[in-house]
C-alpha positions, -999 to 999 in steps of 0.1 A, spaced: 245 308 -41 221 305 -71 193 280 -70 210 260 -98 242 258 -78 222 248 -47 206 220 -68 239 206 -77 249 206 -40 218 191 -25 209 166 -52 226 137 -35 211 145 -1 176 147 -18 181 113 -33 191 98 1 161 115 17 138 99 -10 152 64 -3 145 69 34 110 81 28 101 52 5 113 28 31 93 45 58 61 46 38 65 9 28 71 0 65 41 20 76 18 2 51 32 -31 65 26 -21 101 -10 -12 93 -15 -44 73 -27 -25 43 -16 -40 10 -1 -17 -16 -12 -22 -52 24 -16 -63 57 -7 -46 60 29 -32 76 51 -58 92 85 -57 114 110 -75 136 140 -70 125 169 -91 149 176 -120 164 211 -124 146 215 -157 113 208 -140 121 233 -112 131 260 -137 99 255 -157 78 257 -126 94 289 -114 89 305 -148 53 294 -149 44 304 -114 58 339 -113 43 345 -79 64 317 -64 95 334 -49 119 312 -31 154 318 -16 162 281 -13 152 248 -29 142 236 6 112 259 4 98 238 -25 70 215 -13 78 189 -40 115 188 -44 112 153 -31 80 134 -38 67 99 -31 35 80 -39 16 52 -22 -13 35 -41 -40 13 -24 -70 -5 -37 -97 9 -14 -106 44 -3 -108 34 33 -72 22 30 -62 56 17 -79 72 47 -63 49 72 -29 54 57 -33 91 57 -44 92 93 -13 71 103 9 94 82 -4 124 101 2 107 135 37 95 128 52 123 108 54 161 109 28 172 84 29 209 74 -2 207 52 -26 183 36 -51 184 8 -77 156 8 -98 146 -21 -130 144 1 -126 181 9 -129 192 -27 -166 202 -26 -171 216 -61 -194 193 -79 -178 203 -113 -143 199 -100 -120 187 -128 -104 153 -124 -103 128 -96 -77 139 -72 -56 119 -47 -47 130 -12 -15 151 -8 6 156 23 35 179 27 60 164 52 88 181 69 120 161 71 144 173 99 174 192 85 164 183 50 135 190 26 98 192 24 85 160 9 52 157 -10 35 124 -3 6 114 -27 -18 88 -13 -44 75 -38 -65 46 -48 -58 26 -79 -87 43 -97 -73 77 -88 -39 65 -101 -54 55 -134 -69 90 -137 -37 107 -129 -17 86 -154 -44 91 -181 -46 129 -176 -8 131 -176 -7 112 -209 -34 134 -224 -16 166 -210 -48 178 -193 -33 192 -160 -61 216 -153 -96 225 -166 -85 255 -187 -63 232 -207 -92 211 -219 -110 222 -251 -146 229 -242 -160 203 -265 -140 176 -247 -148 186 -211 -180 166 -209 -161 134 -219 -133 142 -194 -157 147 -166 -176 114 -175 -143 94 -174 -134 109 -140 -169 101 -127 -167 65 -138 -134 60 -119 -150 76 -88 -179 51 -91 -153 23 -93 -139 33 -59 -173 37 -44 -184 2 -56 -152 -15 -45 -156 0 -10 -193 -11 -9 -184 -46 -21 -157 -49 6 -182 -39 33 -207 -64 20 -181 -91 20 -171 -83 56 -207 -83 67 -213 -116 50 -183 -132 67 -196 -120 101 -231 -134 95 -218 -167 81 -187 -172 103 -200 -206 114 -218 -214 81 -223 -252 81 -205 -257 48 -173 -243 62 -173 -269 90 -172 -297 64 -137 -310 57 -149 -321 23 -160 -285 14 -140 -273 -16 -116 -244 -13 -130 -209 -16 -117 -175 -6 -142 -171 22 -137 -207 33 -99 -202 36 -104 -169 55 -127 -186 80 -105 -216 86 -75 -193 92 -95 -172 116 -108 -203 133 -74 -221 138 -47 -194 139 -39 -170 168 -63 -140 168 -35 -115 174 -19 -125 140 -50 -114 121 -43 -86 96 -70 -68 77 -68 -73 39 -43 -102 42 -30 -117 10 -57 -144 8 -58 -144 -30 -21 -152 -34 -24 -180 -7 -54 -194 -25 -34 -196 -58 -5 -213 -41 -28 -239 -24 -45 -247 -56 -11 -252 -73 -1 -275 -45 -32 -296 -52 -52 -286 -21 -88 -293 -30 -107 -292 3 -108 -272 35 -100 -304 54 -66 -305 37 -60 -269 49 -70 -278 84 -47 -308 84 -18 -286 73 -24 -262 101 -28 -288 128 4 -306 118 26 -275 113 13 -246 135 38 -251 163 66 -252 138 54 -219 121 51 -201 154 86 -212 165 100 -201 131 84 -167 136 99 -164 171 134 -173 157 130 -148 128 119 -120 152 150 -126 173 172 -122 142 154 -90 132 157 -75 167 195 -81 166 200 -68 130 215 -33 129 200 -28 95 165 -30 108 151 5 118 142 12 154 105 17 146 102 -18 133 120 -32 163 97 -13 187 67 -27 169 80 -63 171 86 -59 208 52 -43 214 32 -68 194 53 -99 199 44 -111 164 57 -107 129 36 -129 107 0 -125 95 -23 -155 91 -13 -159 55 24 -156 63 21 -184 90 4 -207 64 31 -199 39 57 -209 65 39 -242 70 39 -248 32 76 -242 30 81 -267 59 59 -293 43 68 -290 6 103 -275 7 116 -268 -29 83 -279 -44 66 -250 -27 93 -226 -39 85 -236 -74 49 -224 -69 58 -193 -49 45 -165 -72 75 -143 -63 97 -170 -77 78 -175 -109 95 -165 -141 78 -142 -165 66 -159 -196 
């Protein structure tokens, strides 16, 4: 069977494998409590792309499309380098990884571009899957270089190489500074956990104030690193919450309801045949489904009903 004939035969199976991989990667990010900057994406390589690759890489000799590392590919994009590292470690633990190429292992100081981490996964009785894990800054670089058609250093005119390296370096600095800022914020929160202003019910809403109140009043086992505090803050402001005292009152009045709702929802999930076994095992192991922010959102739904739904960002219409 020719490779072209094989492609026609395995195309549907590859698409099904891609759907499964995207779901698994999305669930893994959720289990880790690491927010994606955008939904996990993926693609099945087109035959034209495969044919072009085989002509370009004459040393690549394959007897089957299943030997290609990137017939199926998926991408997960995160905000912080530490999130990329954590996700990559979990990926290695949970799946069969044949090879990996990490950006931190690229030691050449004049290395072209700002690369993401690449993992080649082996899917039982199916295909090799390339998973790209990158920061948003790395994604910006990849998209820009794709647009400019600069795939490798030898494709860049010499007089433009300096500008290309400078742009790449700026994006690397963005990642470094975001990571540093995150660490400084975490250290600040630890030092000022009981900062007097946050004990005052008349204190106005702030990101750190909301985080501290949630940490103070909600079950510790529901804490998730990098929870969606910004989205919650936006919703609270739209619902005319002005002080930390109002947030504390909401939690005091509605926490029992939110925890019972979570318990009921978990029971539904555990009995739903559409929910994958890994998710069910995690629910049984942890005994919790909601993060701090999710619990507060449940309280807002209980208190405000349809009024909250109007201000739920996922329900907002695009202007």
